[in-house]
Backbone as JSON, one array per atom type, in Angstrom:
{
  "sequence": "MTTQPPALLIAGHGTRDDAGAEAFRAFVRELGRRHPELPVAGGFIELSPPPLGEAVTELVERGVRRFAAVPLMLVSAGHAKGDIPAALTREKERHPGITYTYGRPLGPHPALLNVLERRVDDALGGADRSEVTVLLVGRGSTDPDANAEVHKAARLLWEGRGYAGVETAFVSLAAPDVPSGLDRCVKLGARRIVVLPYFLFTGILPDRVRHQTEGWAAAHPDVEVRSADVIGPEPELLDLVMERYEEAVRGDLRMNCDSCVYRIALPGFEDKVGLPQQPHFHPDDDGHHHHDHGGHAHAH",
  "N": [[0.69, -1.19, -0.02], [0.83, 2.5, -0.9], [1.35, 5.55, 0.47], [0.12, 8.29, 0.8], [1.38, 11.53, -0.92], [1.92, 14.15, 0.82], [-0.53, 16.98, 0.57], [-0.53, 19.93, -1.3], [-0.92, 22.74, -0.5], [-1.45, 26.34, -1.28], [-0.37, 29.31, -0.65], [-1.97, 32.52, -0.93], [-0.78, 36.63, -1.37], [-3.54, 38.24, -1.48], [-5.64, 40.46, -3.64], [-6.68, 43.25, -4.71], [-7.88, 43.13, -7.24], [-9.35, 41.72, -9.93], [-8.65, 40.78, -12.01], [-6.06, 39.72, -10.98], [-6.35, 37.88, -9.17], [-7.74, 36.34, -10.24], [-5.73, 35.16, -11.86], [-4.14, 34.33, -10.14], [-5.48, 32.11, -9.26], [-5.9, 30.62, -11.49], [-3.31, 29.81, -11.67], [-2.8, 27.82, -9.47], [-5.01, 25.99, -10.57], [-3.49, 25.04, -12.75], [-1.01, 23.98, -11.53], [-2.6, 22.04, -10.52], [-3.36, 20.32, -12.64], [-0.89, 19.82, -13.68], [0.16, 17.85, -11.52], [-1.43, 15.63, -11.03], [-1.28, 13.55, -9.18], [-1.57, 14.68, -6.88], [-3.19, 15.82, -4.28], [-4.28, 19.45, -4.88], [-4.58, 22.59, -3.22], [-5.87, 25.9, -3.15], [-5.57, 29.55, -1.42], [-6.11, 32.57, -0.23], [-4.91, 35.35, 2.16], [-5.88, 37.58, 2.32], [-8.79, 40.46, 1.08], [-9.26, 38.59, -1.39], [-11.26, 35.97, -2.85], [-10.79, 32.51, -2.71], [-10.42, 32.14, 0.84], [-8.13, 31.36, 2.69], [-8.75, 29.55, 4.63], [-10.93, 28.35, 3.82], [-9.64, 26.95, 1.64], [-8.17, 25.03, 3.12], [-10.52, 23.61, 4.18], [-11.14, 22.47, 1.78], [-9.31, 20.69, 0.94], [-9.65, 19.04, 3.51], [-11.81, 17.45, 2.98], [-11.72, 16.24, 0.63], [-10.59, 14.41, 1.64], [-7.87, 14.72, 2.77], [-5.15, 14.55, 5.06], [-2.54, 15.53, 5.66], [-0.46, 18.01, 4.67], [1.75, 20.23, 2.94], [2.51, 23.7, 3.17], [2.71, 26.31, 0.86], [4.02, 29.59, 0.55], [2.97, 31.53, -1.87], [5.07, 33.88, -2.5], [7.17, 36.58, -3.43], [8.9, 38.12, -1.52], [10.05, 37.11, 2.33], [7.9, 38.63, 4.16], [5.52, 40.2, 6.35], [3.15, 39.14, 5.7], [3.98, 35.84, 5.13], [5.8, 35.8, 7.2], [4.2, 35.95, 9.6], [0.96, 36.03, 9.45], [-0.06, 33.92, 7.9], [1.21, 31.79, 9.41], [0.31, 31.97, 11.12], [-2.58, 31.43, 10.7], [-2.99, 28.93, 9.68], [-2.31, 27.61, 11.93], [-4.61, 28.21, 13.31], [-6.78, 26.87, 11.9], [-5.37, 24.18, 12.54], [-7.04, 23.91, 14.63], [-9.49, 24.31, 14.05], [-9.94, 21.73, 12.47], [-9.34, 19.15, 13.93], [-6.73, 16.4, 13.98], [-5.43, 17.19, 11.69], [-2.15, 17.38, 10.0], [0.77, 19.84, 9.05], [3.17, 20.76, 7.21], [5.4, 24.05, 6.67], [6.33, 25.63, 4.23], [8.88, 27.82, 2.36], [9.09, 31.24, 1.33], [9.25, 32.07, -1.97], [11.82, 33.97, -3.46], [14.73, 35.2, -4.48], [14.97, 33.34, -6.74], [17.6, 31.61, -8.89], [15.96, 31.01, -11.11], [13.37, 32.72, -11.76], [15.24, 35.05, -11.62], [15.92, 34.65, -14.01], [13.41, 34.52, -15.58], [12.85, 37.19, -15.33], [15.07, 38.62, -16.35], [14.27, 38.04, -19.12], [12.0, 39.13, -19.21], [12.86, 42.09, -19.02], [14.48, 41.77, -21.32], [12.14, 41.75, -23.27], [11.2, 44.13, -23.32], [12.95, 46.02, -24.01], [13.49, 44.98, -27.08], [15.97, 44.33, -28.02], [17.73, 46.36, -28.08], [20.89, 47.4, -26.87], [22.42, 45.92, -23.73], [24.18, 46.93, -22.05], [23.72, 49.91, -22.1], [21.92, 50.05, -20.51], [19.58, 50.82, -17.58], [18.03, 49.23, -15.24], [15.09, 49.32, -13.06], [13.97, 47.67, -10.71], [11.08, 47.2, -9.59], [9.77, 46.71, -5.91], [7.32, 45.56, -3.79], [7.09, 46.89, -1.14], [7.35, 47.27, 1.94], [6.79, 47.03, 5.87], [8.7, 46.01, 7.03], [11.89, 45.8, 7.22], [13.69, 43.59, 6.46], [12.27, 42.58, 4.63], [12.03, 44.63, 2.69], [14.87, 44.36, 2.0], [15.59, 42.05, 0.88], [14.54, 42.66, -1.66], [16.31, 44.27, -2.25], [18.33, 42.4, -2.72], [17.59, 40.8, -4.47], [17.72, 42.29, -6.88], [20.56, 42.57, -7.02], [21.56, 40.29, -7.71], [20.16, 40.14, -9.84], [21.95, 42.28, -11.71], [24.18, 41.05, -11.61], [26.56, 39.92, -13.45], [25.0, 39.89, -16.07], [25.02, 42.04, -17.68], [23.92, 44.42, -17.3], [24.09, 48.47, -17.71], [23.1, 48.92, -15.11], [21.51, 47.89, -11.87], [19.0, 49.41, -10.14], [16.82, 50.05, -7.09], [13.55, 50.35, -6.15], [10.25, 50.73, -4.62], [6.92, 50.31, -4.42], [4.73, 50.91, -2.57], [4.39, 51.65, 0.94], [7.76, 52.05, 1.29], [10.9, 53.56, 0.94], [13.01, 54.06, -1.92], [10.34, 55.78, -3.57], [8.98, 54.86, -6.78], [9.04, 57.5, -8.64], [10.88, 58.57, -7.23], [13.25, 56.65, -7.35], [13.21, 56.49, -10.45], [14.37, 59.24, -10.93], [16.82, 58.73, -9.33], [18.26, 57.25, -11.02], [18.8, 58.8, -13.33], [20.19, 60.39, -12.32], [22.98, 59.16, -11.57], [23.31, 58.81, -14.16], [21.94, 57.4, -16.21], [20.4, 56.82, -19.39], [18.47, 55.11, -21.04], [16.19, 53.15, -19.56], [14.59, 50.71, -17.89], [11.8, 49.96, -16.6], [10.94, 47.38, -14.09], [8.41, 45.7, -12.73], [8.6, 43.74, -9.59], [6.89, 41.43, -9.39], [4.46, 38.81, -8.93], [1.78, 38.12, -10.42], [-0.13, 40.1, -12.39], [-2.1, 43.23, -11.14], [-3.5, 45.83, -8.68], [-1.13, 47.01, -7.67], [1.32, 46.4, -9.65], [0.14, 47.97, -11.63], [0.06, 50.36, -10.71], [2.57, 51.11, -10.41], [3.17, 51.22, -13.54], [1.89, 53.11, -13.94], [2.51, 55.05, -12.77], [5.38, 55.27, -13.67], [4.63, 55.57, -16.25], [3.84, 58.49, -16.01], [5.97, 59.88, -14.61], [8.08, 59.54, -17.28], [6.51, 60.83, -18.83], [6.87, 63.21, -18.2], [9.9, 63.73, -18.47], [11.16, 63.75, -21.16], [13.46, 63.5, -22.58], [14.76, 60.95, -21.56], [14.46, 57.52, -21.91], [12.15, 55.71, -21.29], [10.72, 52.58, -20.34], [8.06, 50.02, -19.82], [8.41, 47.13, -18.33], [7.12, 43.69, -18.05], [5.13, 41.85, -15.6], [6.13, 39.09, -13.89], [4.51, 36.49, -14.26], [2.63, 33.36, -15.07], [4.85, 31.41, -15.36], [6.4, 28.48, -16.69], [9.1, 28.03, -15.02], [8.16, 29.06, -12.5], [5.9, 27.39, -11.69], [7.34, 24.95, -11.2], [9.01, 25.73, -9.61], [7.26, 26.31, -7.21], [7.02, 23.87, -6.53], [9.57, 22.96, -6.02], [9.86, 24.25, -3.53], [7.4, 23.19, -1.94], [8.61, 20.38, -2.13], [10.7, 20.7, -0.62], [9.9, 21.37, 1.87], [8.57, 19.19, 2.53], [10.31, 17.25, 2.94], [11.3, 18.7, 5.25], [13.11, 20.69, 5.27], [13.74, 23.76, 5.29], [15.29, 26.06, 6.05], [14.73, 28.43, 6.55], [14.95, 32.19, 6.65], [15.92, 33.81, 9.55], [18.06, 35.69, 10.09], [17.58, 38.36, 9.83], [15.57, 39.12, 11.29], [12.39, 41.24, 12.42], [11.12, 40.07, 14.33], [12.33, 39.05, 15.51], [15.07, 39.71, 16.12], [16.55, 42.94, 17.53], [15.96, 45.5, 15.34], [17.21, 48.76, 14.13], [15.06, 51.11, 14.87], [12.72, 49.28, 15.15], [12.54, 48.17, 16.85], [10.47, 47.7, 18.89], [8.99, 45.34, 17.65], [10.14, 42.73, 18.65], [9.54, 39.6, 19.32], [6.69, 39.81, 19.39], [3.66, 38.53, 19.19], [2.29, 36.45, 17.21], [-0.92, 37.04, 14.32], [-3.12, 35.97, 13.32], [-4.59, 37.17, 9.93], [-7.3, 39.1, 9.41], [-9.93, 37.67, 7.96], [-12.59, 38.78, 6.31], [-14.47, 36.94, 5.1], [-14.07, 34.39, 5.66], [-15.24, 31.7, 7.24], [-14.29, 28.83, 7.79], [-15.7, 27.91, 6.44], [-16.8, 25.81, 2.89], [-17.06, 27.15, 0.55], [-19.03, 27.3, -2.33], [-19.4, 29.41, -4.69], [-18.26, 32.08, -6.19], [-18.41, 34.21, -6.95], [-19.69, 36.41, -6.24], [-18.3, 38.75, -5.22], [-17.57, 42.08, -4.46], [-15.32, 44.09, -5.54], [-13.86, 46.6, -4.19], [-12.08, 49.53, -5.92]],
  "CA": [[-0.1, 0.0, 0.26], [1.38, 3.31, -1.13], [1.05, 6.32, 1.39], [-0.63, 9.25, -0.28], [2.15, 12.01, -0.6], [0.93, 15.46, 1.58], [-1.38, 17.88, -0.18], [-0.03, 21.2, -1.52], [-1.87, 24.41, -0.36], [-0.87, 27.76, -2.0], [-1.49, 30.53, 0.22], [-1.89, 34.2, -1.73], [-1.18, 37.76, -0.91], [-4.84, 38.77, -1.91], [-5.5, 41.41, -4.07], [-8.69, 43.36, -4.99], [-7.61, 43.28, -8.5], [-10.03, 40.64, -9.85], [-7.74, 39.55, -12.91], [-4.96, 39.15, -10.65], [-6.74, 36.88, -7.72], [-8.04, 35.06, -11.07], [-4.78, 34.74, -12.1], [-3.57, 33.13, -9.19], [-6.56, 30.51, -9.36], [-5.94, 29.95, -12.88], [-2.11, 29.36, -11.53], [-3.42, 27.0, -8.37], [-5.44, 24.95, -10.76], [-2.53, 24.41, -13.42], [-0.61, 22.94, -10.69], [-3.44, 20.61, -10.34], [-3.58, 19.79, -13.64], [0.27, 19.15, -13.94], [0.57, 17.26, -10.75], [-2.46, 14.38, -10.65], [-1.0, 12.69, -7.96], [-1.41, 15.34, -5.44], [-4.17, 17.26, -4.3], [-3.77, 20.72, -4.68], [-5.38, 23.79, -3.15], [-5.17, 27.38, -3.29], [-6.22, 30.47, -0.63], [-5.8, 34.2, -0.13], [-4.97, 35.78, 3.12], [-7.13, 39.09, 2.4], [-9.06, 40.36, 0.11], [-9.51, 37.67, -2.57], [-12.2, 34.32, -2.6], [-11.28, 32.06, -1.7], [-9.66, 32.54, 2.11], [-7.14, 30.33, 2.96], [-9.41, 28.37, 5.39], [-11.77, 27.54, 2.89], [-8.78, 25.82, 0.53], [-8.06, 23.91, 4.13], [-11.35, 22.67, 4.28], [-11.74, 21.89, 0.18], [-8.46, 19.51, 0.64], [-10.07, 18.1, 4.22], [-13.24, 17.22, 2.55], [-11.06, 15.29, -0.4], [-9.65, 13.55, 2.93], [-6.46, 15.12, 3.39], [-4.89, 14.77, 6.46], [-1.22, 16.08, 5.85], [-0.34, 18.71, 3.88], [2.74, 21.06, 2.97], [1.84, 25.11, 2.57], [4.1, 27.05, 0.09], [3.55, 30.68, 0.14], [2.83, 32.06, -3.44], [5.32, 35.16, -2.49], [8.45, 36.4, -3.37], [9.7, 37.86, -0.33], [9.17, 36.96, 3.69], [7.2, 40.19, 4.74], [4.18, 39.94, 7.75], [2.13, 38.07, 5.59], [4.67, 34.8, 5.26], [6.13, 35.28, 9.12], [3.33, 35.78, 10.92], [-0.27, 35.96, 8.79], [-0.17, 32.33, 7.38], [1.33, 30.68, 10.32], [-1.39, 31.95, 12.54], [-3.77, 31.16, 10.04], [-2.57, 27.5, 9.65], [-2.5, 27.34, 13.63], [-6.6, 28.3, 13.53], [-6.96, 25.32, 10.78], [-5.25, 23.06, 13.23], [-7.79, 23.64, 15.57], [-10.54, 24.09, 13.19], [-9.73, 20.69, 11.72], [-8.3, 18.36, 14.38], [-6.46, 15.48, 13.45], [-4.78, 17.49, 10.37], [-1.03, 18.33, 10.34], [1.07, 20.06, 8.22], [4.71, 21.72, 7.69], [5.0, 25.16, 5.98], [7.65, 25.99, 3.4], [9.43, 29.22, 2.24], [8.82, 32.03, 0.07], [9.94, 31.73, -3.49], [12.21, 34.36, -3.03], [15.35, 35.61, -5.46], [15.69, 32.18, -7.3], [17.69, 31.92, -10.39], [14.86, 30.91, -12.45], [12.73, 33.48, -11.17], [15.76, 35.88, -12.35], [16.02, 34.54, -15.63], [12.62, 35.48, -16.24], [12.98, 38.55, -14.82], [15.73, 38.89, -17.81], [13.29, 37.61, -20.32], [10.92, 40.15, -19.24], [13.86, 42.91, -19.6], [14.73, 41.8, -23.01], [11.13, 41.67, -24.11], [10.91, 45.55, -22.87], [14.18, 46.53, -24.54], [13.25, 44.88, -27.98], [16.96, 44.18, -29.04], [18.71, 47.4, -27.78], [22.19, 47.0, -25.86], [21.91, 45.91, -22.59], [25.21, 47.84, -21.4], [23.1, 51.0, -22.12], [20.31, 50.25, -20.15], [19.21, 50.87, -16.58], [17.02, 48.24, -14.83], [14.62, 49.88, -12.36], [13.27, 46.66, -10.04], [9.99, 47.7, -8.19], [8.93, 45.43, -5.26], [6.06, 45.83, -3.42], [7.86, 47.51, -0.57], [6.98, 46.76, 3.68], [7.28, 48.13, 6.63], [9.36, 44.92, 7.32], [13.15, 45.96, 6.57], [14.01, 42.8, 6.01], [11.66, 41.78, 3.43], [12.83, 45.45, 1.81], [16.18, 44.02, 2.11], [15.65, 40.93, -0.16], [14.06, 43.14, -3.0], [17.57, 45.01, -2.97], [19.09, 41.28, -2.76], [16.95, 40.39, -6.21], [18.43, 43.34, -7.68], [22.04, 42.73, -7.01], [21.58, 39.31, -8.36], [19.87, 40.33, -11.45], [22.62, 42.97, -12.14], [25.37, 40.3, -11.66], [27.02, 38.7, -14.72], [23.98, 39.68, -17.04], [25.54, 43.21, -18.67], [23.28, 45.91, -17.75], [24.43, 49.45, -16.82], [23.2, 48.84, -13.6], [20.12, 47.86, -11.62], [18.39, 50.06, -9.09], [15.56, 49.39, -6.52], [12.56, 51.09, -5.64], [9.08, 50.44, -4.01], [5.17, 50.97, -4.73], [3.92, 51.57, -1.19], [5.23, 51.44, 2.42], [8.98, 52.37, 1.41], [11.84, 54.48, 0.1], [12.64, 55.43, -2.34], [9.35, 55.2, -4.52], [9.13, 54.8, -8.3], [9.67, 58.45, -8.98], [12.59, 59.06, -6.49], [14.11, 55.23, -8.09], [13.6, 57.03, -11.92], [15.43, 60.19, -11.03], [18.6, 58.07, -8.96], [18.71, 56.42, -12.25], [18.96, 59.51, -14.13], [21.73, 61.41, -11.66], [23.67, 58.1, -12.18], [23.76, 58.65, -15.46], [21.07, 56.35, -17.19], [19.81, 57.47, -20.75], [17.38, 54.33, -21.26], [15.91, 52.79, -18.21], [13.34, 49.81, -18.29], [10.97, 49.64, -15.07], [10.75, 45.93, -14.07], [8.11, 45.21, -11.45], [9.06, 42.36, -9.1], [5.14, 40.9, -8.52], [4.18, 37.77, -9.94], [0.95, 38.93, -11.18], [-1.22, 41.71, -12.72], [-2.99, 43.61, -10.1], [-3.44, 47.21, -8.63], [0.16, 47.41, -7.56], [2.05, 46.87, -10.62], [-0.58, 48.67, -12.36], [0.27, 51.67, -10.29], [4.47, 50.78, -10.7], [3.2, 51.53, -14.52], [1.0, 54.25, -14.23], [3.39, 56.16, -12.06], [6.52, 55.12, -14.73], [4.46, 56.91, -17.26], [3.79, 59.7, -15.71], [7.36, 60.3, -14.74], [8.45, 59.47, -18.68], [6.07, 62.47, -19.96], [7.48, 65.13, -17.62], [10.82, 63.37, -18.99], [11.08, 63.54, -22.51], [14.79, 63.48, -23.0], [14.43, 59.55, -21.04], [13.89, 56.63, -22.66], [11.78, 54.72, -20.08], [10.21, 51.5, -20.72], [7.88, 49.2, -18.62], [8.29, 45.69, -18.43], [5.98, 42.86, -17.85], [5.33, 41.01, -14.31], [6.48, 37.19, -14.04], [3.62, 35.68, -14.89], [2.31, 31.83, -14.97], [5.92, 30.77, -16.5], [7.1, 27.02, -16.27], [9.7, 28.03, -14.04], [7.14, 29.46, -11.47], [5.27, 26.2, -11.32], [8.56, 24.37, -10.97], [9.57, 26.33, -8.4], [6.53, 25.85, -6.44], [7.38, 22.57, -6.2], [10.6, 22.86, -5.35], [9.37, 24.75, -2.29], [6.99, 22.15, -1.72], [9.82, 19.13, -1.78], [11.61, 21.17, 0.75], [8.48, 21.3, 2.82], [7.41, 17.76, 2.76], [11.55, 16.88, 3.33], [11.62, 19.07, 6.28], [14.41, 21.24, 4.69], [13.06, 24.77, 5.41], [16.29, 27.16, 5.91], [14.02, 30.07, 6.84], [15.99, 33.4, 6.88], [15.85, 34.51, 10.74], [19.05, 36.29, 10.63], [17.37, 39.81, 10.23], [14.29, 39.08, 11.13], [12.47, 41.87, 13.02], [10.2, 39.43, 15.33], [13.81, 38.03, 16.35], [16.23, 40.87, 15.93], [15.96, 44.25, 17.63], [16.82, 46.32, 14.16], [16.64, 49.98, 14.53], [13.61, 51.59, 14.5], [11.71, 48.51, 15.16], [12.9, 46.93, 18.77], [9.26, 47.1, 19.71], [8.16, 44.15, 17.01], [11.09, 41.5, 19.02], [9.26, 38.84, 20.44], [5.55, 40.26, 18.88], [3.13, 37.54, 18.87], [1.68, 36.74, 15.55], [-2.01, 36.86, 14.68], [-3.48, 35.57, 11.39], [-5.04, 38.12, 9.32], [-9.09, 38.54, 9.72], [-10.62, 37.56, 6.47], [-14.22, 38.71, 6.64], [-15.62, 35.27, 4.3], [-13.3, 32.96, 6.31], [-15.63, 31.16, 8.33], [-13.63, 27.83, 7.46], [-16.79, 26.73, 5.46], [-16.19, 25.6, 1.82], [-18.39, 27.87, -0.24], [-18.68, 27.3, -3.86], [-19.86, 30.65, -5.27], [-17.02, 32.79, -6.07], [-18.94, 35.41, -7.91], [-20.79, 37.64, -5.57], [-17.4, 39.78, -4.1], [-17.36, 43.06, -4.83], [-13.64, 44.62, -5.0], [-13.89, 48.48, -5.04], [-10.71, 49.89, -6.23]],
  "C": [[1.07, 1.49, -0.02], [0.8, 4.2, -0.21], [1.2, 7.61, 0.49], [0.48, 10.62, 0.32], [1.03, 13.3, 0.18], [0.7, 16.27, 0.44], [-0.44, 19.04, -0.37], [-1.04, 22.45, -1.35], [-0.85, 25.48, -0.46], [-1.16, 28.66, -1.02], [-0.86, 31.95, -0.45], [-1.85, 35.14, -1.02], [-2.93, 38.16, -0.7], [-4.81, 39.88, -2.47], [-7.04, 42.07, -4.38], [-8.6, 43.69, -6.53], [-8.3, 42.02, -9.14], [-9.48, 39.81, -11.03], [-6.19, 39.2, -12.29], [-5.25, 38.22, -9.73], [-7.15, 35.83, -9.3], [-6.75, 34.31, -11.63], [-3.84, 33.66, -10.73], [-4.43, 31.74, -8.82], [-6.5, 29.86, -10.21], [-4.49, 29.11, -12.63], [-2.22, 27.96, -10.73], [-4.08, 25.58, -9.26], [-4.58, 24.26, -12.01], [-2.05, 23.64, -12.56], [-1.04, 21.77, -10.59], [-3.16, 20.11, -11.06], [-1.89, 18.81, -14.13], [0.58, 17.88, -13.04], [-0.58, 16.07, -10.06], [-2.46, 13.71, -9.69], [-1.0, 13.32, -6.92], [-2.97, 16.18, -5.29], [-3.76, 18.51, -3.87], [-5.29, 21.68, -4.26], [-4.87, 25.13, -3.12], [-5.89, 28.69, -2.3], [-5.63, 31.56, -0.51], [-5.66, 34.29, 1.71], [-5.99, 36.82, 3.33], [-7.38, 39.17, 1.44], [-10.0, 39.93, -1.53], [-10.57, 36.78, -1.83], [-11.16, 33.67, -3.21], [-9.87, 32.32, -0.63], [-8.84, 31.27, 2.22], [-7.92, 28.93, 3.78], [-10.46, 27.8, 4.2], [-11.23, 26.54, 2.11], [-8.61, 24.88, 1.61], [-9.31, 23.27, 3.86], [-11.89, 22.23, 2.8], [-10.71, 20.76, 0.51], [-9.0, 18.48, 2.22], [-11.4, 17.2, 3.74], [-12.79, 16.1, 1.54], [-10.42, 14.44, 0.61], [-8.54, 13.55, 3.29], [-6.29, 15.31, 4.71], [-3.5, 15.56, 6.63], [-1.31, 16.89, 4.49], [1.17, 19.66, 3.69], [2.1, 22.43, 2.49], [2.87, 26.04, 1.83], [3.15, 28.39, 0.23], [3.98, 31.19, -1.23], [3.44, 33.8, -3.25], [6.76, 35.57, -2.93], [9.55, 36.77, -2.15], [9.09, 37.84, 1.16], [9.19, 38.16, 4.15], [6.13, 39.67, 5.85], [3.33, 39.08, 7.45], [2.85, 36.35, 5.67], [5.18, 34.74, 6.53], [4.88, 35.24, 9.49], [1.58, 35.74, 10.16], [-0.62, 34.45, 8.7], [0.55, 31.59, 8.42], [0.2, 30.54, 11.06], [-2.75, 31.58, 11.88], [-3.73, 29.74, 9.98], [-2.71, 26.92, 11.1], [-4.13, 27.03, 13.84], [-7.15, 27.07, 12.82], [-7.13, 24.12, 11.44], [-6.31, 22.6, 14.2], [-9.05, 23.39, 15.3], [-10.85, 22.53, 12.98], [-8.84, 19.41, 12.65], [-8.09, 16.94, 13.84], [-5.19, 15.74, 11.96], [-3.08, 17.92, 10.77], [-0.56, 18.67, 8.87], [2.43, 20.77, 8.11], [4.44, 22.84, 6.36], [6.45, 25.36, 5.37], [7.82, 27.52, 3.22], [9.16, 30.17, 0.95], [9.53, 31.48, -0.99], [11.25, 32.68, -3.19], [13.14, 34.43, -4.56], [15.83, 34.49, -6.09], [16.23, 32.6, -8.66], [17.17, 31.49, -11.44], [13.73, 31.7, -12.52], [13.81, 35.1, -11.89], [15.89, 35.99, -13.53], [14.94, 34.6, -16.05], [12.27, 36.79, -16.38], [13.5, 39.4, -16.1], [15.34, 38.6, -18.84], [12.4, 38.84, -20.51], [12.19, 41.72, -19.12], [13.87, 43.03, -21.04], [13.66, 42.03, -23.93], [10.92, 43.2, -23.83], [12.06, 46.23, -23.99], [13.9, 46.18, -26.56], [14.71, 44.68, -28.79], [17.87, 45.23, -28.74], [19.98, 46.7, -26.66], [22.04, 46.83, -24.58], [23.25, 46.91, -21.68], [24.61, 49.49, -21.62], [21.94, 50.93, -21.09], [20.63, 49.97, -18.22], [18.39, 50.19, -16.13], [16.58, 49.09, -13.51], [13.56, 48.79, -11.6], [12.04, 47.64, -8.95], [9.29, 46.32, -7.65], [7.69, 46.09, -4.85], [5.99, 46.74, -2.18], [6.22, 47.07, 1.21], [7.35, 47.75, 4.47], [8.13, 47.22, 7.4], [10.85, 45.33, 6.48], [13.78, 44.4, 5.94], [13.58, 41.99, 4.59], [11.67, 43.25, 2.04], [14.14, 44.99, 1.28], [16.32, 42.86, 1.02], [14.88, 41.76, -1.37], [15.94, 43.47, -3.33], [18.7, 43.46, -3.19], [18.73, 40.75, -4.53], [17.83, 41.19, -7.01], [19.67, 43.19, -7.84], [22.44, 41.6, -7.47], [21.31, 39.28, -9.86], [20.46, 41.12, -12.14], [24.11, 41.68, -12.36], [25.76, 39.48, -13.02], [25.73, 39.18, -16.22], [24.63, 41.23, -17.99], [24.86, 44.55, -18.78], [23.85, 47.2, -17.01], [24.25, 49.45, -15.28], [21.21, 48.49, -13.38], [19.93, 48.3, -10.21], [17.18, 49.45, -8.55], [15.11, 50.49, -6.13], [10.85, 50.4, -5.26], [7.88, 51.08, -3.95], [4.83, 51.53, -3.65], [5.1, 50.96, -0.2], [6.9, 51.51, 2.67], [9.67, 52.86, 0.58], [12.4, 53.76, -0.55], [11.47, 54.58, -3.65], [9.39, 55.27, -6.15], [9.54, 55.97, -8.85], [10.79, 58.85, -8.68], [13.34, 57.99, -7.54], [14.48, 56.11, -9.5], [14.57, 58.1, -11.64], [16.68, 59.7, -10.16], [19.04, 57.34, -9.97], [19.87, 57.61, -12.84], [20.14, 60.14, -13.36], [22.7, 60.23, -11.9], [24.25, 57.59, -13.56], [23.29, 58.18, -16.65], [20.29, 57.12, -18.6], [18.76, 56.48, -21.31], [17.45, 53.5, -19.79], [14.45, 51.71, -18.73], [12.99, 49.34, -16.71], [10.6, 48.18, -14.83], [10.02, 45.24, -13.16], [8.51, 43.87, -10.89], [7.71, 41.84, -8.56], [5.21, 39.6, -9.58], [3.11, 37.64, -10.62], [0.15, 40.04, -11.66], [-1.98, 41.76, -11.19], [-2.94, 45.23, -9.68], [-2.17, 47.53, -8.49], [0.85, 47.37, -8.7], [1.2, 47.59, -11.92], [-0.26, 50.07, -11.8], [1.51, 51.84, -10.52], [4.04, 51.43, -12.54], [2.83, 52.88, -15.24], [2.22, 55.44, -13.35], [4.73, 56.33, -12.96], [5.87, 56.08, -15.91], [4.21, 58.26, -17.33], [4.8, 60.77, -15.65], [8.1, 60.46, -16.14], [7.57, 60.72, -19.29], [7.01, 63.58, -19.35], [9.18, 64.93, -17.75], [11.19, 63.25, -20.05], [12.35, 63.04, -23.02], [15.74, 61.94, -21.96], [14.0, 58.94, -22.15], [13.52, 55.54, -21.72], [10.73, 53.61, -20.89], [9.53, 50.37, -19.65], [8.03, 47.76, -19.06], [7.34, 44.68, -17.6], [6.34, 42.31, -16.3], [5.78, 39.94, -14.89], [5.92, 36.5, -14.73], [3.99, 33.89, -14.55], [3.49, 30.93, -15.55], [6.27, 29.32, -15.72], [8.06, 27.19, -14.79], [9.14, 28.44, -12.85], [6.73, 28.37, -11.04], [6.11, 25.4, -10.6], [9.0, 24.78, -9.65], [8.93, 26.23, -7.26], [6.64, 24.78, -6.09], [8.51, 22.01, -5.66], [10.42, 23.28, -3.74], [8.63, 23.48, -1.4], [7.47, 20.72, -1.21], [10.55, 19.58, -0.58], [10.58, 20.92, 2.19], [7.94, 19.87, 3.64], [8.7, 16.93, 3.48], [12.08, 17.4, 5.05], [12.92, 20.11, 6.17], [13.83, 22.41, 4.72], [14.47, 25.87, 5.06], [15.63, 28.6, 5.89], [15.08, 31.07, 7.48], [15.26, 34.47, 8.4], [16.65, 35.45, 11.14], [18.83, 37.63, 10.76], [15.94, 40.28, 10.05], [13.49, 40.19, 12.23], [11.56, 41.32, 14.39], [11.63, 38.37, 16.13], [14.7, 39.02, 16.93], [15.94, 42.09, 16.25], [17.01, 45.2, 16.38], [16.33, 47.79, 14.84], [15.34, 50.73, 13.81], [12.75, 50.93, 14.85], [11.89, 47.15, 16.31], [11.37, 46.47, 19.51], [8.22, 45.84, 18.87], [8.87, 42.84, 17.55], [10.42, 40.96, 19.84], [7.37, 39.03, 20.46], [5.04, 38.63, 18.71], [2.22, 37.83, 17.56], [0.29, 36.35, 15.53], [-2.57, 36.66, 13.39], [-4.64, 36.93, 10.96], [-6.52, 37.94, 9.21], [-9.36, 38.75, 8.21], [-12.27, 37.69, 6.66], [-14.9, 37.5, 5.95], [-14.94, 34.19, 5.28], [-14.04, 32.45, 7.46], [-15.19, 29.95, 8.18], [-14.68, 26.75, 6.58], [-16.03, 26.75, 3.91], [-17.31, 26.63, 1.17], [-17.86, 27.91, -2.1], [-18.95, 28.08, -5.06], [-18.93, 31.63, -4.86], [-17.22, 34.52, -6.9], [-19.34, 36.39, -7.11], [-19.81, 38.57, -4.74], [-17.27, 40.75, -4.94], [-15.89, 43.57, -4.28], [-14.14, 46.1, -5.53], [-12.31, 48.6, -4.85], [-10.36, 50.97, -5.33]]
}
């Protein structure tokens, strides 16, 4: 008798953008199609249906007792460090007898850096890389460790690829913002800039990056500025999620705790050390499995 492998639970940020939420749901469906041997489900921490608790309930209804949870997130910020573990703890109380392991965020994995490189190439249309400065734009966080992860991705993208430079900016909650990041590129001598959103799927924040880029470019006609696309549901992303799943199943977690504000007193964040983590409140999440995802209004 073969033992059923643990199911795969995908945890997403959530977005008020319907297309972005559907991109996540389609990605989860594609993972399930590619891995028929595994029960696969996915849910959101906030803003979008289905909530994470509903995805757990769906797995339990399919007979699952063990699963590995993988955060579909590029950096380990508040959601990955606090909200998801707290939500999973709550699900364990709701469904006695289930067990789970928790994987790590996707991070600046070489496979994703290769996708980012393709996105820059697509935006350049054959222009010489040595004349191009890339502005990598992350989500932005109140967690300095998460913001540092975006800088790490920018440095890894710069290494060995021949760009004039790779700078970093954020679309919310952290400096520099997109216009300031573009100003910095120009001060460093950039004449051709590609703004590269460090996001998995389309959504309100990547749209904001593009709009801010277009606004800045209109005011600086002497600088050539192009916008690249988000990472998207590429084969590399599907494979990386499975790599994180396998790590979680094996117990090979290697979480980054060296500069975590909940463990280390970082300047200006000392009050967060030892702070208890609470699940993010999702108004739809009563733990029941709702099949109607069509009745949610998302205000912009």
